[in-house]
N, C-alpha and C positions, 0 to 999 in steps of 0.2 A: 470399603470405596475412602478415598482420597477427596477433601475440599478442595475444589478446583477452583484454579487461577485464574482470575480473569478481572478487569479494569471496566466497568460502564458508567458512563456517563450522559448525562442530556443537557448539551452545549444548545447555547442563545445567542446569538449575533446577531447586530443590526447593519453591520458591514462586516464582511468576513473576506480577508486578499491574504494566503500563505503567501511571505516574502520570497519564501525558496521551496524548491522540491523538498520534499522528504518519503522515507521507507520507513516500516517497523520491523522488529525481531518477530513481532506477534500479528495474528493474523487479523483483518480488523473486517468489520462488520459494520456499516452505516445504515440506518436507515432516516430519512428524512422528512421532517414531517410537516414544510411548506417548501414552495417552488421558489426557487431561489437560485441566480446562476448556473454555472457548468463545473466539472470534475475530472481534470484529464487524467488519464492512467495510464502512465508511460507512452504511446504512441496514438491512443485514442481520446475523444471527446465526447462528454457524455452532458444532458441538461439536467438540471437539479429538478425534481420536479415532487412535489408534495405525494407520499409515496414510494420515492425512490427507495428501492435498496440496494445496497452495494455490496458487494462478498471481494476482498481483497485478501490474495494469499500473503505470506510475509516478504519484504524485502521485494516489495511494490513499489515502484516510483510514483507517486501521484500528488496532485495539486490541484485545492478546490478554491472558488472564486464566487462570492454571496455577493448580490447587487444591492440586498435587500437584506431584512429580517430572516436568520436562517438560524431553523430549529432543526435538533436532530439527534438522535442517540447512535453515540459511536460506542462501539464494544471490541474490545482488542483482547483476543486470546491464545495463549504461550502455544506453537505447536506439542510442545509434550502435553499438557492440557487436552489435545485433540486425540492424541497418539493414546492417550491413558483409557480414554473412552470408546476407541477405536474396538471393532473385533473382525473378524476373519474375513465376516461379508460386506463390512459396513466402515472400510477406511476412509474417516474423515479428513487425513491431509492430502489424500492421495484423491479425495473429491474436489476440494478446495482449490489445488494446485491447477487440477481437468478438467474444473466446469464450463461448458461451453458460453456461459454468459455472465457476466462479470457486475452486469446493471437489469433488474427489471424494474416494472411500478405495479405497487401494489394497488388494487381497488381498494376503497377508501375503507369497507369492514376490513380488508385483512391488514391494513394500516393500523387499523385500530385495535386492534386484535392482539397485535404485535407489541404494539406499543405497551399495550396494558400489562403483558407478559414482562416488558423491561422495565417495567413502572414496579411489579413489584419483584424483579429480580434486584434495584438499588436498590430498594426499602432495606429499612435495620429490622436484624434477625434477632439478636440476642443469646443467648446463651442456655436459653433452657431446652432440657431432655429434647433432643429427635431436629431441633430446631436446624442441623449444621446437616441434617441428611434430608429436610423439605428443600433448603435454599441450593442444595446440589439437584435435587427433582426441580426445579423450578429454572435453574441455568439450563440442562439438557431437554427440558422442556420445549423453553425460548432457543437452545438451539435445533434442534430436530426440526421445529415452525420453520427457522430462514431456511435448513438447508432443504428441506419439503419444497419448499418454494421456490427454490431453482433446482428441483428435478423436473419439476415440469415448467419452469419460467418461459415466457415470451420474451425474447431479448429487446431493448429498448434500444430504438434508433438512433446512431453516434451522429454527431454533428459533423458534417461536411462542409469544410471552407476551403476556399479556394487558398488560402496561407496555410492549413495544414496538408492540400494535396502538393503543394509545393514544396512542402518538406518532410514528409513523408519519407523521398529515399534519405536522408540527410539522418533522421532518426533511426532510419534501419541500419542505418552505415555506422552510428555512434554505439550504437547497442550490440553488433555483430565485431567490433575493430575498437574497441577499449583500447589495448597494448599499443595501437598506432599512436606517433607523435600528430596528438590533431591541434589547428591553431584556424581561428578565423580566417586564415589567409587559406590555411591548405585546405580547409571546405569548402571556400567559396571556388578556391580553382579547380579542385577536384568535380565541381557540380556544375560548374558554368556558370555561375551567378557571381553578382555582387556581394560583394562583404555586405554592406551596409542594408540592401535589399534584404537578405539572406536573413539576418538579426532582426530586420524590421519584418517579417513573415513568421520567423520564429516564435517573437516574444507574443505576436497577436494572435496565433494560433494554440498557445501552449501556457503563456502567461511567464513562460520562463526566460533565461537568458541562455545561451547555448552551454559557456563554459558552466554554468551551475548544473546543465544537464549530464555532459559530460564527465567533471567530478562526480556525480552520484552512479552513473554508471561502472564508475572504476570502482569506488568504493563497494558497490554489491557484486562486483567482479572478485575483488580481493576477499571478501567475507569468505565464498565460496574456496577460490585457493586455501586458505589460512584452514577452512576446514579440510582438508585432503591434506593438510600436514607440511604443506609447503613453507619455507623459512620467511621471516619479514622481507629482507632485503629481495628476494627472487621475487616476492607479489608485489613491490615496490617497484619493480621491473618490467614485470608482466603485464603489469596495467597502466603501464604508462607514465609514472612519476619518475622523473630524472632525478630528485630529490630524496633519498629517504626519509631525511627528516622532517620534510613536506609533506611525503606521504603519512607520517606517525601522526602529524599533526590534523590533518586534516579528515584521516581514520577517528581519530579521535572526536573529534567536534562532530562527526553524523553521526556515529555509534555510540558515544558515551565512555567507552572502553577504550586502550590501547590496543592495535594487532596482535602481542603478545598476550593479551588480557583477554582477547576474545578467542584465541588459537586455544589457551587454555581451559577456559569453559567449556568450549566444543569438546576438546577432550574429555573432558571432565564428567561430562554426557552420556560418556559411551557405554 
């Protein structure tokens, strides 16, 4: 049995506002222990409640805004760890990708139980005989509990606002057309809306700028193409970058590695 790779933290902030959207190479499980703010996930908006449990597959654009004290456990798990613990009858990565619910709200007793499992998992285990096996068992226990919650989860009600409804077609278009040359002017013209009103609605609904969202969608698509074996220059063209050097810099900023390094890492995992 391998020692599972994961990163678990208990984060506390009095005022939390991500400056930009982001995504991870890992699956993210977030358990909120306080009620505070909103969580934007791709093109959906959820309230953050005490007991909110989020399950995000890798490469999911998201951003949280907390208006008060924000206490939460955040667990990041590499996809290869989930694949290792999967079986013929329990394909965990597939479940995470196809889960019909991204957010559910736990009852207080459920939240406290899961919180206690996370607390045990983040503790110091030392190097005594069988400590590594015990920690692996605690990890599997916590993971299975989360997955069990989502197999029977009642979906959290999404936040519906006039601004979000206004920009929903724009969000969908950006996600499906990353290779198109998009500017604020061309988007405004396409959707018959004032450029300034469009930016205002987009910011109000998501907390993001339109161009930040477009860039993140383009880099997500670039990851997919690099994994399929496309060359860096071709990927740059396919995801709408006019300048290859700009693509390489942007990819590095958002992922931490160059496109060539990313592609090589994925090939090495095959």
